[in-house]
Residue, then its C-alpha position, 0 to 999 in steps of 0.5 A: m320722666n321716661n314713662f312719660g317719654i314712652f307714653a307720649k312717643v306711643t300717643s303721637t305715633l298712635f295718632i300719626l298712624l290713625t290720622p291715615i285712617l281717617i284721610l282714607y275713609a273720608i276720601s273712600n267716602r267722598t268717592s262713594v258718595g259721588l258715585l252714588k249721586d251720578e248713578i242716581m241721576k242717571v238712572k232717574q233721567n233714563q226713566i223720565e227720558t223713556f216716559a217722554s219717549q213714549l209719550d213722543h211716540t204716542l203723539f207720533q202714532l196720532d199724527t200718523y192716523q191723522k195723516m192717513l185721515y186726511e189722505s183718505t179718498d173716502v175721508r175727501n169725498l164726503a166734503y163733495p157729496d154732491l159726486l158721491g152719486d146715490v144716496l146710497q152710495k153717500y151712506r156707504t162712504v159714511r159708514t166706512v169713514s165712521e169705522e176706520i176713525n173707530r178703529l183708528a181711535g182703539y188703538g194703543d193705550w191711550k184713547a183720544v177723541i178722532a173726528v173729521s169735520y165738513p164745515k161746509a156741509g155741516n157734518v162731523i164724524k168722530s170716534n165712538s169715545s165715552l171722552n169730552a166731545l169736540p169743543s163747540r168752536l174749533p180754532g181757525g186756522d191749522m195747527l199742531w198739538q196745542y193745549f186748551e184750559d176748559p172747566a170740563g176737563s182741559y185737552f190738547m189738539e191738533v187740527l189739520s184742513y183741507p184745503r190748507s187754512s190759516g183763517s176762519q174754520d169755514d174756508s175748508d172743505m174739511r177739517v181733520i181733528v185730534k184731540m187727547d184729553v189731560a185725564e190720559i196723560k195724568s193716567a200715564l204719569s201715575d202709571f209711571k209713578t207706580n212702576g217706581s218713579g218718584d213724583p212725575f208731572l208735565y210742566q211748561p213754563g208760564r202753565a199749571p203743571i199738569y200732576n199725577y193723580s197722588s202728587d204732593r202739588k205743594l211740595i212740587d209748587e215749592l220745588l218750581a220756585g226755581f225752575k227758570p222760565e226758559l231752560p238753555m237745554d231741552d234735558g238735564y237736572f238741577l238742585s233745589k231745596a223744599g224746607h230742610l231738604s235738597y232734592q234734584i230736580h230732572y226734567e226732559k223736554v216732550d218735542s211734540l208738546g213743548w211740555y217737560v217731564v219733570d221728576y225729583v229725588p229727594i238727594s238730601q234724605i237718600m244720602a242722610p243714612i250716609e252722613r251719619n255713618r260719616t258723622m259715628f266713624y268720626a265719632i268713634s274715631s276721636m275717642m279711640l284717640f282719647m281713649a289711647m291716652f289712658l291705655a298707650f301701652v296696651v295699644y303698643r303692643n296690639v296695634k301693629i297687625p290690626f291697623r296693617k289689616l285695617m289699612q288694606s281694607m280700606n285700600l280695597i274699599e277705595k279700589g271699588i271692592y266693597s264685599i270686603r270684611m275684617k274677620d279675626r276681630p282682636k280683643g279691646e277697642f279695635r273689635f269695635l272699630y272692625d266692627r263699624f267698618n264692617s257696618m260702613a262697608s255693608r251700607i256702602e254695598a247695600l246702596i250700590e245694590d240698590v243702584f244696580k237694582e235701578q239699572l235693571r229695572s230701567k233696562e226692563a222699562t227700555l225693553k218694554q219701549l223695544q217690545s212696542q216696534i213691531n217685527p217688520h218680517f213678521l208682520y210683512n209675511t202674515l199680511a201677506y198671507i191675509k192678502s193671498m187668502i183674500e184673493l183666493d176668497e178664504k175669507e175664515a182663514a183671513i179672519a182667522m189670522t186677523m184675529n190672531l194677529s189683533k190679539y197678539y200685538r194688542y199683548t205684546t204692545k201693551t207696555g203699561k203692566k210688568l206682570a201678567t197671569l200665566e192664563e194671558e201669557l198662553d193665550m199670547v203665545s196660542h195666537y203667536l203659534e197659531i200665526n206661525c203654524s198658518l205661515m208655515d204648515g209644518f208643525e202642530y202644539e198643545v198646551e198641558v197646565e194645571p189649572d191652579m197655575l193658570l192665576m199665577r201673575v209672571p213676568r210679561l213675555i216670558l214665553q215667547p222668547i223660548v217658543e220663538n226659539v223653537i220655530l227659528h232654530g229647533f225647526k230649521n232644516q227639519s223634514g218631518f212634521g214638527m210638535i211643540r209641547i207646552k206642560g206645567t206642573m206644580n210640586g207643593l210650592h214649586a211651579r215647573l212650566t216646560v216647552e218642549d219640541s220634536g226638532v233637530g235637537i243640539e248636542q250635550s256638549a253644545m247644550e252644557a254651553m248655552n246653559v252656562r251662557i244663559r246664567s253667566a249674563n254680565n251686569e251690562e248687557i243681556e245678550s239674548g232673549m234665552q237670558n233675558v228669560h233667566q234674568r227677569m225670573k231670577l230677579m222676581y223669585g231670587d236664585g233657584s229660579g230661572l230656565v234650563l235646557r235639557e234633552s226632550s222626550l220628543g227629540g229636541v229640546s226642553a226649556e224649563l222654567s222653575w220657580n218658588c212660588e213663596e217667592 
């Protein structure tokens, strides 16, 4: 009886002690699952908000082009050919209008048909495009972006008339038409999907969706069964089921079109490893309780210290310290429990790290969007230089500046690609330096890069922030003539790219502080272009890669980028 009493007490004590572990695990698991779901929701919503913003921005640009043509004197003069005088003047005006239309249609990554129609004169001037032509019959009145289904290819179109008209199209003297094929939107959706999204598509209640080129249409049609005809808000998400899986469906309204950008996340599939881990943990805990009835005395002698360590580790997990691991594993059954705890902590930490990487990708998408915004002071100075050269009849200088500016902004505003070859990056930097050489006339530059490095793929805009920092700070208050040298070398599989200058330089202590600051960028905010360059190189090529500042042999500062080609 005494032995049974001791056995019962030890078993009861063990049961009472293990119960808090199960409770703590349940709380920790629920907290982790809730945090993971919230982070997935935030990342996905940020992704579709970014895409909707890009689409709105593109449509706004097309609206701007339409208004520019609408307010153009030459465009309006063609509506009254009798006022143009001789045939030569009319021909010149038509040519000027045609060149302006083609110039506007060539801007940006998205192509559209831009046209000016003169109903009374029976004449149409449109951009040179391989896209479908204008419809044979235009709508009667003016309109903003509207969707038209066509067997030859559906499209969005908007029309602006002069004078303004809401009746027959023949009532107006001039009509400016912008037509964008759905194929352009499908391509953008496919690029968006390639850059890390799930399966995005464009949807308006009552109409068939506009899919990307590789979408799972059957699954999308099942999910849309839960999409209400009229949503209470312009953005948000809701849950829907298809088969045995649950999905988070996120949507964001594109105000210019009145359509929604929609994407979905298979939330049940993502959470399946955590669910299996939880079931496994409960099963193992139950097994341990059953085994404890046969090993009561052994557990009684060996449970105190291991259990206290397990409690401490569970408290750290609950506080969000997911890097904790159980060490000094004891012999017996608790070794198995320790291993399972470490497995649980590793999986949770891996999932949190995945969410963090998705946040970095979202920040990079936001950075791409910011890159598309033109620096007004830089542009104003460049345009002022071009104006001065034209006034001085320096046509070649004006043309050279115009071409450098065009190629520079064409490269920096192309947000569709994440990587570029080193040769493309160097070409863009050369155009940027040529522009600044013409504006400042106080420095020169040279580029020496080994030919084997030119085809390497690197993150876009990885050199421009470094060169811009040299121009803004390195040559500030410098009286003499400056020099910038860009040099690239290979040592086996290790690549090195340096940007040196002969500027005023900085003190050694200040340089060390800058190196520390570049490497200590926290996860919430990247404060400068140099930090951004280092973080992107480190994320792409791993530890040991990035940016280092040193003293330059030219007298200023040397910014060195290094990476391992095997990564």
